[in-house]
N, C-alpha and C positions, 0 to 999 in steps of 0.2 A: 504494500500500500504506500502510495506516494503522499508524503505529508509536507505542508509548507513549513517555513521556519518557525512560525508561531506555534503550530501544533506540535512540532518536534520539541520545542522548549516546554510546552505543557506536559507532554509525556515524560520528559526528563524530570520535571518538577514532581510529578506523581511518583516516579521512582525514588527521588530523593526523600520524599515524605515517607515512603515505605521503609527505606534504609534508616531514616532517623527514628522511626517507631521501633524497629527491630533493635537498633543500637541502644535505645533508651530503656525498652521494656523486656527485650529478649522474648522468650516463650511465656507469654502472659495470657491466661485464658480470658480475662476481661477485655483486654485489647483485641484479642482474636475475635471475640464475640462482637465487639463494636464494629470491627472491620467487616465481619460477615453480615451484620445487620444492614450496613450501607450497601454492600455488594448485593444483598437480596433485593434491595430497592432498584439497584442498577440492572438487575436481570431483565427489566422491561426493555432495555436497549439491546437489540440483537445484532447491531452493526457497530464496529469499533468507532467509526467516525461520528456516530450519534452521541458518543460520550462527551465530545467537545462542547456542544450547546448545552448539554445537561450540566456540565461543570460550571458553566456561566450562569445557570439559574441560581436562584436564592438558595443558600446553603443552610439557612436557619433551622429547617426541620431536621436535616442530617446532623447538625451540631447538637441539637436537643436529643436526638436519638443516641448519639455517641456519649454524651454526658450522662444519659440515663443508664447506660450499661457500665460505665467505669465506676469503680467504688469510691473514688475521691473526685471532687470537683476539679476537672482539668482546666488548665489555662487555655487561652485562645490559641496559642501556638500548638498545643497538643491536639486540639480539635481540628485544626487545619491539617496537621500531619496525618492524623488517623483518617480523615476524609480523603486526603491525597493517596494514602496507602490503599484505601478501598478502590479508588478509581484505577490505581496501578494494577491491582489484582484483577479487576474486571477487564481492563485493557488486555492483560495477558491471556485471560480466558477467551476473549473474543478473537484473539489472534492465534489461538491454538498453542500457546506457550504454557509451560508448567509454572505453577506458582510455588 
């Protein structure tokens, strides 16, 4: 799939969010559940390119979902990273790559 520069940067940002979450939390069932919850919502998108406009939509509901799953009130940075991690996971799924 051919991506423009902006979309490549967005995919890179999702990957960085995923890496940051893994580095910060390691194998954490609450974080894994938060990512899985957002990925579950993203399953409505069946084409990889459809994730880009979805990412631009309001993230408030996803942030609330993430915060409701994590045991401690996360800061804004954590919310963004977990959301980005979920988009990364769904991107990989839609492109037939292993997570």
